[in-house]
KEMAR-715669 format. One line per 3 residues: number of its first residue (from 0); for each residue x, y negated, z negated of N, C-alpha, C. Coordinates in Angstrom, 2 decimals. Layout:
KEMAR-715669
NUM) X Y Z X Y Z X Y Z; ...
END
This chain:
KEMAR-715669
0) 119.12 -77.18 -117.60 118.91 -75.74 -117.78 119.37 -74.95 -116.56; 120.03 -75.59 -115.60 120.40 -74.89 -114.38 119.36 -75.12 -113.29; 119.74 -74.83 -112.04 118.85 -75.13 -110.92 117.62 -74.25 -110.90
3) 117.63 -73.12 -111.59 116.49 -72.21 -111.51 115.53 -72.36 -112.69; 115.78 -73.33 -113.56 114.90 -73.52 -114.72 114.88 -74.99 -115.13; 113.71 -75.46 -115.52 113.57 -76.84 -116.01 112.61 -76.84 -117.17
6) 113.00 -77.50 -118.25 112.12 -77.66 -119.41 111.92 -79.15 -119.63; 110.67 -79.57 -119.70 110.40 -80.99 -119.86 109.15 -81.24 -120.66; 108.99 -82.50 -121.05 107.87 -82.94 -121.87 107.12 -84.04 -121.15
9) 105.80 -83.97 -121.21 104.95 -85.02 -120.65 103.86 -85.31 -121.67; 104.04 -86.38 -122.45 103.09 -86.67 -123.52 103.12 -85.58 -124.57; 101.97 -84.94 -124.80 101.90 -83.88 -125.79 102.01 -82.49 -125.16
12) 102.42 -82.43 -123.90 102.55 -81.15 -123.20 104.01 -80.84 -122.93; 104.37 -79.57 -123.05 105.69 -79.13 -122.62 105.54 -78.13 -121.47; 106.55 -78.12 -120.61 106.55 -77.22 -119.45 107.90 -76.52 -119.36
15) 107.86 -75.22 -119.23 109.05 -74.41 -119.01 108.90 -73.80 -117.62; 109.65 -74.33 -116.66 109.46 -73.98 -115.25 110.62 -73.14 -114.76; 110.30 -72.00 -114.19 111.31 -71.14 -113.55 111.03 -71.12 -112.06
18) 112.10 -71.38 -111.29 111.97 -71.55 -109.85 112.42 -70.28 -109.14; 111.50 -69.66 -108.40 111.83 -68.53 -107.57 112.04 -68.96 -106.13; 112.29 -68.01 -105.25 112.54 -68.35 -103.86 111.31 -68.98 -103.20
21) 110.14 -68.51 -103.57 108.92 -69.02 -102.95 107.84 -69.34 -103.96; 108.21 -69.48 -105.23 107.18 -69.70 -106.24 107.75 -70.41 -107.46; 106.84 -70.95 -108.26 107.17 -71.51 -109.56 106.41 -70.73 -110.62
24) 107.09 -70.40 -111.70 106.42 -69.81 -112.85 106.48 -70.84 -113.98; 105.31 -71.24 -114.45 105.24 -72.32 -115.42 104.61 -71.82 -116.72; 105.38 -71.91 -117.81 104.83 -71.68 -119.14 104.57 -73.04 -119.77
27) 103.46 -73.19 -120.47 103.10 -74.51 -121.02 102.10 -74.35 -122.15; 102.02 -75.38 -122.98 100.97 -75.44 -124.00 99.75 -76.19 -123.49; 99.77 -76.55 -122.20 98.68 -77.32 -121.61 98.05 -76.52 -120.48
30) 97.33 -77.21 -119.60 96.63 -76.54 -118.52 97.32 -76.81 -117.19; 96.99 -75.99 -116.21 97.60 -76.10 -114.89 97.40 -77.49 -114.30; 96.22 -78.06 -114.49 95.92 -79.37 -113.91 96.88 -80.44 -114.41
33) 97.33 -80.32 -115.64 98.27 -81.30 -116.21 99.60 -81.25 -115.47; 100.07 -80.04 -115.19 101.33 -79.88 -114.45 101.17 -80.42 -113.03; 100.06 -80.10 -112.39 99.83 -80.57 -111.03 99.73 -82.09 -111.00
36) 99.14 -82.67 -112.01 99.03 -84.13 -112.09 100.42 -84.77 -112.19; 101.29 -84.20 -113.04 102.61 -84.77 -113.27 103.39 -84.88 -111.97; 103.35 -83.83 -111.15 104.11 -83.80 -109.91 103.26 -84.13 -108.69
39) 102.04 -84.62 -108.92 101.12 -85.00 -107.85 100.88 -83.85 -106.86; 100.81 -82.64 -107.38 100.48 -81.50 -106.55 99.01 -81.51 -106.15; 98.24 -82.37 -106.81 96.81 -82.48 -106.51 96.52 -83.60 -105.52
42) 97.56 -84.14 -104.89 97.38 -85.22 -103.92 97.92 -84.79 -102.56; 97.43 -85.40 -101.47 97.88 -85.03 -100.12 99.23 -85.67 -99.77; 100.28 -85.22 -100.42 101.58 -85.86 -100.27 102.08 -85.79 -98.83
45) 101.79 -84.69 -98.14 102.23 -84.58 -96.74 101.61 -85.70 -95.90; 100.36 -86.03 -96.19 99.71 -87.14 -95.49 100.40 -88.46 -95.81; 100.77 -88.66 -97.07 101.48 -89.88 -97.46 102.78 -90.02 -96.68
48) 103.52 -88.91 -96.60 104.81 -88.93 -95.91 104.62 -89.28 -94.43; 103.64 -88.67 -93.80 103.37 -88.97 -92.39 103.02 -90.45 -92.20; 102.23 -90.99 -93.12 101.83 -92.39 -93.02 103.02 -93.33 -93.22
51) 103.90 -92.98 -94.16 105.09 -93.79 -94.40 105.96 -93.85 -93.15; 106.17 -92.69 -92.52 107.01 -92.65 -91.32 106.34 -93.39 -90.17; 105.01 -93.29 -90.08 104.29 -93.99 -89.00 104.42 -95.50 -89.17
54) 104.35 -95.98 -90.41 104.43 -97.42 -90.66 105.87 -97.92 -90.73; 106.79 -97.03 -91.03 108.20 -97.41 -91.13 109.08 -96.36 -90.50; 109.17 -96.32 -89.17 109.97 -95.29 -88.49 111.43 -95.28 -88.92
57) 111.93 -96.42 -89.38 113.32 -96.48 -89.83 113.58 -95.61 -91.06; 112.51 -95.21 -91.74 112.66 -94.35 -92.92 112.67 -92.86 -92.57; 112.40 -92.53 -91.32 112.30 -91.12 -90.92 113.55 -90.30 -91.30
60) 114.77 -90.80 -91.08 115.93 -89.99 -91.45 116.02 -89.71 -92.95; 115.59 -90.67 -93.77 115.65 -90.48 -95.21 114.57 -89.52 -95.69; 113.40 -89.63 -95.08 112.31 -88.71 -95.42 112.73 -87.28 -95.06
63) 113.36 -87.12 -93.90 113.78 -85.78 -93.46 114.88 -85.21 -94.35; 115.76 -86.07 -94.84 116.90 -85.59 -95.64 116.54 -85.39 -97.10; 115.35 -85.86 -97.51 114.95 -85.74 -98.91 113.59 -85.05 -99.03
66) 113.49 -83.83 -98.51 112.20 -83.13 -98.59 111.83 -82.84 -100.05; 110.57 -83.00 -100.37 110.13 -82.71 -101.73 110.25 -83.87 -102.69; 110.83 -84.99 -102.26 110.92 -86.15 -103.14 109.52 -86.64 -103.48
69) 109.27 -86.85 -104.77 107.92 -87.21 -105.20 107.95 -88.38 -106.16; 106.86 -89.11 -106.15 106.63 -90.16 -107.12 105.84 -89.53 -108.26; 106.47 -89.33 -109.41 105.81 -88.62 -110.49 104.74 -89.47 -111.15
72) 103.81 -88.79 -111.83 102.68 -89.47 -112.46 102.57 -89.00 -113.92; 103.40 -89.55 -114.79 103.40 -89.13 -116.20 102.10 -89.50 -116.91; 101.85 -88.82 -118.00 100.59 -88.93 -118.73 100.54 -90.11 -119.69
75) 101.64 -90.33 -120.44 101.63 -91.27 -121.56 102.28 -92.59 -121.18; 101.53 -93.68 -121.05 102.13 -94.95 -120.65 103.08 -95.53 -121.70; 102.85 -95.22 -122.98 103.75 -95.70 -124.02 105.13 -95.07 -123.84
78) 105.15 -93.77 -123.65 106.41 -93.06 -123.45 107.17 -93.62 -122.25; 106.50 -93.77 -121.13 107.17 -94.27 -119.93 107.65 -95.70 -120.11; 106.83 -96.52 -120.71 107.21 -97.92 -120.90 108.48 -98.05 -121.71
81) 108.55 -97.38 -122.85 109.71 -97.56 -123.72 110.93 -96.79 -123.25; 110.73 -95.75 -122.46 111.88 -95.12 -121.82 112.51 -96.07 -120.81; 111.66 -96.77 -120.04 112.21 -97.70 -119.06 112.84 -98.92 -119.72
84) 112.40 -99.28 -120.91 113.05 -100.39 -121.61 114.49 -100.03 -122.00; 114.81 -98.76 -122.01 116.19 -98.33 -122.29 117.10 -98.46 -121.07; 116.52 -98.69 -119.89 117.31 -98.65 -118.66 117.95 -99.98 -118.31
87) 117.51 -101.07 -118.91 117.98 -102.40 -118.50 119.49 -102.52 -118.70; 120.19 -102.88 -117.62 121.65 -103.09 -117.67 122.36 -101.91 -118.33; 122.03 -100.72 -117.87 122.52 -99.53 -118.56 122.91 -98.47 -117.54
90) 123.62 -97.43 -118.03 123.97 -96.31 -117.16 123.24 -95.06 -117.63; 123.22 -94.04 -116.78 122.37 -92.88 -117.02 122.70 -92.15 -118.31; 123.98 -91.97 -118.61 124.33 -91.21 -119.81 123.87 -91.93 -121.08
93) 124.00 -93.24 -121.11 123.54 -94.00 -122.27 122.02 -94.04 -122.34; 121.39 -94.14 -121.18 119.92 -94.14 -121.16 119.39 -92.85 -121.76; 119.94 -91.72 -121.34 119.49 -90.42 -121.84 119.67 -90.33 -123.36
96) 120.80 -90.82 -123.83 121.06 -90.78 -125.27 120.04 -91.62 -126.03; 119.76 -92.81 -125.53 118.81 -93.70 -126.19 117.40 -93.13 -126.18; 117.00 -92.53 -125.06 115.67 -91.93 -124.97 115.54 -90.79 -125.97
99) 116.60 -90.00 -126.11 116.56 -88.90 -127.07 116.44 -89.42 -128.50; 117.11 -90.53 -128.79 117.01 -91.12 -130.12 115.57 -91.55 -130.39; 114.97 -92.26 -129.44 113.59 -92.70 -129.62 112.64 -91.50 -129.73
102) 112.83 -90.53 -128.87 111.94 -89.36 -128.88 111.95 -88.65 -130.22; 113.13 -88.58 -130.82 113.27 -87.86 -132.09 112.54 -88.55 -133.24; 112.07 -89.78 -133.01 111.25 -90.46 -134.02 109.81 -89.93 -134.01
105) 109.50 -89.13 -133.00 108.15 -88.58 -132.89 108.03 -87.22 -133.55; 106.91 -86.56 -133.28 106.61 -85.28 -133.93 107.19 -84.12 -133.14; 107.83 -83.18 -133.85 108.39 -81.99 -133.22 107.27 -81.18 -132.56
108) 107.50 -80.74 -131.33 106.46 -80.01 -130.62 106.38 -78.54 -131.03; 107.39 -78.08 -131.77 107.39 -76.70 -132.27 107.20 -75.70 -131.14; 107.92 -75.91 -130.04 107.87 -74.97 -128.92 108.64 -73.72 -129.29
111) 108.06 -72.58 -129.05 108.68 -71.31 -129.40 110.03 -71.15 -128.70; 111.04 -70.77 -129.49 112.38 -70.51 -128.97 113.04 -71.74 -128.35; 112.55 -72.91 -128.70 113.13 -74.13 -128.14 113.06 -75.23 -129.17
114) 114.20 -75.89 -129.45 114.24 -76.96 -130.43 114.41 -78.31 -129.73; 114.22 -79.35 -130.52 114.50 -80.72 -130.08 113.60 -81.20 -128.93; 112.35 -80.77 -128.95 111.35 -81.33 -128.06 110.32 -82.05 -128.93
117) 110.03 -83.30 -128.58 109.19 -84.12 -129.44 108.09 -84.80 -128.63; 106.96 -85.01 -129.29 105.96 -85.92 -128.75 106.46 -87.34 -129.00; 106.50 -88.16 -127.98 107.07 -89.49 -128.10 106.36 -90.28 -129.20
120) 107.11 -91.07 -129.98 106.49 -91.79 -131.10 105.49 -92.84 -130.64; 104.63 -93.23 -131.53 103.62 -94.24 -131.23 104.27 -95.62 -131.12; 103.53 -96.55 -130.55 103.98 -97.92 -130.45 104.21 -98.52 -131.84
123) 103.37 -98.13 -132.80 103.53 -98.62 -134.18 104.85 -98.16 -134.77; 105.23 -96.91 -134.50 106.49 -96.39 -135.01 107.67 -97.14 -134.41; 107.62 -97.38 -133.12 108.71 -98.10 -132.45 108.81 -99.53 -132.98
126) 107.67 -100.16 -133.22 107.67 -101.53 -133.73 108.32 -101.62 -135.11; 108.29 -100.53 -135.86 108.81 -100.55 -137.23 110.30 -100.19 -137.31; 110.92 -99.83 -136.19 112.32 -99.43 -136.21 113.21 -100.62 -136.55
129) 114.24 -100.37 -137.33 115.15 -101.44 -137.77 116.23 -101.67 -136.72; 116.48 -102.94 -136.44 117.47 -103.31 -135.45 118.84 -102.73 -135.78; 119.26 -102.82 -137.03 120.58 -102.34 -137.42 120.74 -100.85 -137.16
132) 119.70 -100.10 -137.45 119.75 -98.66 -137.23 119.93 -98.34 -135.74; 119.19 -99.03 -134.90 119.30 -98.79 -133.46 120.65 -99.24 -132.92; 121.18 -100.34 -133.44 122.51 -100.79 -133.00 123.56 -99.74 -133.34
135) 123.43 -99.14 -134.50 124.38 -98.10 -134.90 124.28 -96.86 -134.03; 123.15 -96.73 -133.33 122.95 -95.58 -132.45 123.16 -95.93 -130.98; 123.83 -97.07 -130.73 124.28 -97.40 -129.39 123.29 -98.14 -128.51
138) 122.29 -98.80 -129.09 121.30 -99.50 -128.28 121.73 -100.89 -127.84; 122.78 -101.44 -128.45 123.21 -102.77 -128.08 122.11 -103.80 -128.30; 121.99 -104.77 -127.38 120.98 -105.83 -127.55 119.56 -105.27 -127.52
141) 119.38 -104.08 -126.94 118.05 -103.47 -126.88 117.54 -103.07 -128.25; 118.46 -103.01 -129.24 118.04 -102.70 -130.61 117.09 -103.75 -131.14; 117.20 -104.98 -130.63 116.28 -106.05 -131.03 115.08 -106.11 -130.10
144) 115.32 -105.96 -128.78 114.23 -106.19 -127.83 113.19 -105.08 -127.84; 113.59 -103.84 -128.04 112.61 -102.74 -127.96 111.57 -102.83 -129.08; 111.97 -102.95 -130.36 110.93 -103.13 -131.39 110.14 -104.42 -131.21
147) 110.81 -105.48 -130.73 110.11 -106.75 -130.51 109.02 -106.60 -129.45; 109.33 -105.92 -128.37 108.34 -105.71 -127.31 107.18 -104.88 -127.84; 107.48 -103.87 -128.66 106.40 -103.07 -129.26 105.48 -103.93 -130.11
150) 106.07 -104.84 -130.88 105.24 -105.73 -131.73 104.41 -106.68 -130.88; 104.99 -107.21 -129.82 104.24 -108.10 -128.94 103.06 -107.37 -128.28; 103.28 -106.12 -127.91 102.19 -105.34 -127.32 101.12 -105.03 -128.36
153) 101.53 -104.75 -129.58 100.55 -104.51 -130.65 99.70 -105.75 -130.89; 100.32 -106.92 -130.80 99.56 -108.16 -130.97 98.49 -108.32 -129.89; 98.70 -107.68 -128.75 97.75 -107.78 -127.64 96.72 -106.65 -127.65
156) 96.91 -105.70 -128.55 95.97 -104.58 -128.61 96.61 -103.22 -128.55; 97.95 -103.18 -128.46 98.67 -101.92 -128.55 98.47 -101.00 -127.37; 98.36 -99.72 -127.66 98.24 -98.72 -126.60 96.99 -98.96 -125.74
159) 95.90 -99.37 -126.38 94.67 -99.64 -125.62 94.90 -100.77 -124.62; 95.63 -101.81 -125.03 95.94 -102.91 -124.11 96.78 -102.42 -122.95; 97.81 -101.63 -123.25 98.68 -101.12 -122.19 97.89 -100.26 -121.21
162) 97.04 -99.38 -121.74 96.24 -98.53 -120.86 95.25 -99.35 -120.03; 94.79 -100.47 -120.59 93.84 -101.30 -119.84 94.46 -101.88 -118.57; 95.79 -101.99 -118.54 96.47 -102.52 -117.37 96.44 -101.54 -116.20
165) 96.07 -100.30 -116.47 95.87 -99.36 -115.36 94.65 -99.72 -114.54; 93.70 -100.38 -115.18 92.39 -100.60 -114.55 92.27 -101.97 -113.88; 93.34 -102.73 -113.89 93.32 -104.04 -113.23 94.23 -103.98 -112.00
168) 94.10 -104.91 -111.08 94.97 -104.91 -109.90 96.44 -105.02 -110.29; 97.30 -104.51 -109.41 98.74 -104.52 -109.67 99.25 -105.90 -110.06; 98.88 -106.91 -109.30 99.39 -108.26 -109.56 99.04 -108.73 -110.96
171) 97.85 -108.41 -111.42 97.42 -108.82 -112.76 98.19 -108.07 -113.82; 98.41 -106.76 -113.62 99.17 -105.98 -114.58 100.61 -106.48 -114.67; 101.20 -106.77 -113.52 102.59 -107.26 -113.50 102.69 -108.60 -114.22
174) 101.75 -109.49 -113.97 101.76 -110.80 -114.62 101.63 -110.68 -116.13; 100.77 -109.76 -116.58 100.59 -109.57 -118.02 101.86 -109.05 -118.68; 102.58 -108.19 -117.99 103.80 -107.61 -118.56 104.93 -108.63 -118.66
177) 105.10 -109.46 -117.63 106.22 -110.41 -117.66 105.96 -111.56 -118.65; 104.75 -111.66 -119.17 104.49 -112.64 -120.23 105.13 -112.21 -121.55; 105.49 -110.95 -121.66 106.12 -110.43 -122.88 107.61 -110.73 -122.84
180) 108.12 -111.37 -123.87 109.54 -111.70 -123.93 110.36 -110.42 -123.96; 111.28 -110.31 -123.02 112.11 -109.12 -122.92 111.78 -108.26 -121.72; 110.67 -108.56 -121.03 110.29 -107.82 -119.83 110.37 -108.76 -118.63
183) 111.30 -108.46 -117.73 111.42 -109.24 -116.51 110.71 -108.56 -115.35; 110.82 -109.13 -114.15 110.09 -108.59 -113.00 110.40 -107.13 -112.69; 111.68 -106.73 -112.77 112.02 -105.35 -112.41 111.45 -104.36 -113.42
186) 111.64 -104.63 -114.71 111.08 -103.74 -115.73 109.56 -103.68 -115.62; 108.95 -104.82 -115.34 107.49 -104.83 -115.18 107.07 -103.95 -114.01; 107.85 -103.97 -112.93 107.53 -103.11 -111.78 107.74 -101.63 -112.11
189) 108.79 -101.31 -112.86 109.00 -99.93 -113.28 107.82 -99.43 -114.11; 107.36 -100.26 -115.04 106.23 -99.90 -115.89 104.96 -99.77 -115.05; 104.75 -100.73 -114.14 103.57 -100.67 -113.27 103.56 -99.38 -112.45
192) 104.70 -99.00 -111.89 104.75 -97.86 -110.99 104.63 -96.53 -111.72; 105.42 -96.37 -112.78 105.52 -95.05 -113.40 104.61 -94.87 -114.62; 104.37 -95.94 -115.35 103.52 -95.82 -116.54 102.06 -96.09 -116.23
195) 101.82 -97.05 -115.32 100.45 -97.48 -115.03 99.95 -96.98 -113.69; 100.85 -96.40 -112.88 100.50 -95.76 -111.61 99.96 -96.74 -110.57; 100.47 -97.95 -110.60 100.18 -98.92 -109.55 101.20 -98.68 -108.43
198) 100.80 -97.95 -107.40 101.77 -97.53 -106.39 102.16 -98.65 -105.42; 101.62 -99.85 -105.63 102.10 -101.01 -104.86 103.38 -101.58 -105.45; 103.73 -101.17 -106.66 104.91 -101.72 -107.34 106.19 -101.25 -106.68
201) 107.15 -102.17 -106.55 108.43 -101.86 -105.93 109.55 -102.40 -106.83; 110.08 -101.58 -107.73 111.19 -102.05 -108.56 112.45 -102.25 -107.70; 112.99 -103.44 -107.74 114.16 -103.75 -106.92 115.39 -103.77 -107.82
204) 116.11 -102.65 -107.84 117.36 -102.57 -108.58 118.52 -102.73 -107.59; 119.74 -102.48 -108.06 120.91 -102.64 -107.19 120.81 -101.78 -105.95; 120.38 -100.52 -106.12 120.34 -99.60 -104.98 119.31 -100.02 -103.95
207) 118.12 -100.38 -104.39 117.11 -100.79 -103.41 117.49 -102.11 -102.77; 118.09 -103.00 -103.53 118.54 -104.28 -102.98 119.54 -104.04 -101.85; 120.53 -103.18 -102.09 121.53 -102.89 -101.06 120.88 -102.29 -99.81
210) 119.94 -101.36 -100.01 119.27 -100.73 -98.88 118.39 -101.72 -98.14; 117.68 -102.57 -98.88 116.80 -103.56 -98.25 117.60 -104.57 -97.43; 118.76 -104.97 -97.94 119.60 -105.90 -97.19 120.08 -105.25 -95.89
213) 120.48 -103.98 -95.95 120.94 -103.29 -94.74 119.84 -103.21 -93.69; 118.62 -102.89 -94.12 117.55 -102.60 -93.17 116.72 -103.82 -92.78; 116.47 -104.70 -93.74 115.46 -105.73 -93.52 115.98 -107.17 -93.66
216) 117.01 -107.36 -94.44 117.48 -108.72 -94.71 119.00 -108.82 -94.50; 119.50 -108.50 -93.32 120.97 -108.52 -93.11 121.58 -109.90 -93.34; 120.78 -110.96 -93.17 121.28 -112.32 -93.38 121.54 -112.60 -94.86
219) 121.11 -111.69 -95.75 121.38 -111.85 -97.17 122.59 -111.04 -97.64; 123.30 -110.45 -96.72 124.47 -109.65 -97.11 125.46 -110.51 -97.89; 125.87 -109.99 -99.05 126.81 -110.71 -99.91 126.17 -111.73 -100.82
222) 124.87 -111.90 -100.71 124.18 -112.87 -101.55 123.57 -112.19 -102.79; 123.30 -112.99 -103.80 122.77 -112.46 -105.07 121.27 -112.19 -104.95; 120.80 -111.29 -105.79 119.37 -110.99 -105.86 118.71 -112.01 -106.78
225) 118.09 -113.01 -106.20 117.40 -114.04 -106.97 115.94 -113.62 -107.19; 115.23 -114.36 -108.00 113.82 -114.08 -108.24 113.02 -114.18 -106.94; 113.34 -115.18 -106.12 112.63 -115.36 -104.86 112.90 -114.20 -103.91
228) 114.15 -113.75 -103.84 114.48 -112.63 -102.96 113.89 -111.33 -103.49; 113.86 -111.19 -104.80 113.22 -110.02 -105.40 111.77 -109.91 -104.92; 111.06 -111.00 -105.00 109.66 -111.00 -104.58 109.53 -110.73 -103.08
231) 110.45 -111.26 -102.29 110.39 -111.06 -100.85 110.55 -109.59 -100.48; 111.44 -108.89 -101.17 111.63 -107.45 -100.91 110.36 -106.69 -101.24; 109.80 -106.93 -102.44 108.58 -106.25 -102.83 107.42 -106.55 -101.89
234) 107.30 -107.81 -101.49 106.20 -108.20 -100.60 106.35 -107.53 -99.24; 107.58 -107.40 -98.75 107.78 -106.72 -97.47 107.27 -105.29 -97.53; 107.61 -104.57 -98.60 107.15 -103.19 -98.74 105.64 -103.12 -98.87
237) 105.07 -104.05 -99.65 103.61 -104.03 -99.82 102.89 -104.38 -98.52; 103.43 -105.35 -97.77 102.81 -105.72 -96.50 102.88 -104.58 -95.50; 103.97 -103.86 -95.53 104.18 -102.81 -94.53 103.53 -101.48 -94.90
240) 103.60 -101.11 -96.20 103.16 -99.78 -96.61 101.93 -99.79 -97.51; 101.47 -100.96 -97.93 100.27 -101.04 -98.76 100.43 -100.28 -100.06; 99.45 -99.44 -100.38 99.49 -98.70 -101.64 100.52 -97.58 -101.64
243) 101.22 -97.38 -100.53 102.31 -96.41 -100.48 103.67 -97.09 -100.62; 103.69 -98.38 -100.96 104.95 -99.11 -101.09 105.87 -98.45 -102.12; 105.29 -98.06 -103.26 106.10 -97.42 -104.29 106.67 -96.09 -103.85
246) 105.89 -95.35 -103.06 106.39 -94.09 -102.49 107.52 -94.38 -101.50; 107.30 -95.32 -100.60 108.27 -95.60 -99.54 109.61 -96.05 -100.11; 109.55 -96.88 -101.13 110.81 -97.40 -101.67 111.66 -96.30 -102.27
249) 111.03 -95.20 -102.72 111.77 -94.11 -103.33 112.81 -93.52 -102.39; 112.48 -93.44 -101.11 113.40 -92.83 -100.16 114.66 -93.67 -99.98; 114.50 -94.98 -99.84 115.67 -95.85 -99.71 116.46 -95.90 -101.01
252) 115.76 -95.98 -102.13 116.43 -96.03 -103.43 117.29 -94.78 -103.64; 116.68 -93.61 -103.46 117.39 -92.38 -103.79 118.51 -92.10 -102.80; 118.29 -92.40 -101.52 119.37 -92.24 -100.54 120.56 -93.12 -100.90
255) 120.29 -94.37 -101.28 121.40 -95.27 -101.63 122.10 -94.80 -102.90; 121.31 -94.27 -103.85 121.89 -93.73 -105.08 122.87 -92.61 -104.77; 122.52 -91.75 -103.81 123.37 -90.62 -103.45 124.58 -91.03 -102.61
258) 124.42 -92.09 -101.81 125.43 -92.38 -100.77 126.02 -93.78 -100.86; 125.91 -94.44 -102.01 126.32 -95.84 -102.07 127.80 -96.05 -101.77; 128.63 -95.07 -102.15 130.07 -95.22 -101.86 130.31 -95.23 -100.35
261) 129.61 -94.36 -99.64 129.74 -94.31 -98.18 129.29 -95.63 -97.56; 128.18 -96.15 -98.04 127.67 -97.41 -97.48 128.60 -98.57 -97.79; 129.26 -98.55 -98.94 130.19 -99.62 -99.27 131.39 -99.63 -98.32
264) 131.85 -98.43 -97.93 132.97 -98.33 -97.01 132.59 -98.85 -95.63; 131.28 -98.63 -95.29 130.81 -99.11 -93.99 130.73 -100.61 -93.93
END
C-alpha cells in the first residue's frame, strides 16, 4: 500500500495503518491492545535491545542499523503454522501466492472499502484440501504435505493441541513438532518462534547460517549445514542470549538478507 500505509490481518482482526511523521493512525475491527500485542508495543523492547547488545557486542552495528526491528507476536497459531509451511524451499513471491490461496479458503472479513481479506481457514478446512487442486495452484510437493500435516495435527487434538504447545518448554514443543512427518527442525523453530512465541527458538535458514559462520563458526566456511551444526548454532544463541535468542537472531538474519551479495563478494 506504499510506505505511508499498511493493511494487514491478524487472526480475525484487520488493521489499516497510516504512518505520519510522528504518529500512527490505526483503523481496526478490534481493540488497541490487539494491535499493541501484534507488534509487541506492550513489551519493554528497548530493554531487550540493550540486553542483546550487552550480551553480544558484535551485534551492536546491526542493532544500530536496523532501528525498530521487532519480533512480531501473531494471534492465531494455526495461521502462522500453515503460512510457514509454505516457506520450505521456496521464494518470497511464490510464498505470498500460496498464502493468499490458503487464506482465500477462509471467511471473507467484509472490511469496508477493502476486498480480499480473509480470516485464515481452520485446520479442518486445510486437512480437507485436495492435493491435485493445490498442485494446480503452484504448491508443488507442498500440495501433499500441507493437508497431511493438518491431518496429523488433528489426530493429536487439532488447534487445541497446537495451542497447548505454547504452555510447555521450548524443547518439548520443538520435539512434538518434529514428530510430525513433513516438519523438520527449521520449520519447527519457525512455528515455535512465531506461532507459539517461544523466544528461545532460532530458525537457521541460509541467511542465518551464513551470518553465524562469519561471526561464530569461521572454521565451517564452505561446509554444509548439517543437523548437528544446525543445533550448534541454535544452542550458541540460546546459551548467549537466553530467552532473547529469537530476538537476537533477527538482526543477523535480516542484515544478511539485505546485504548477502556484498558479503559474498567479501
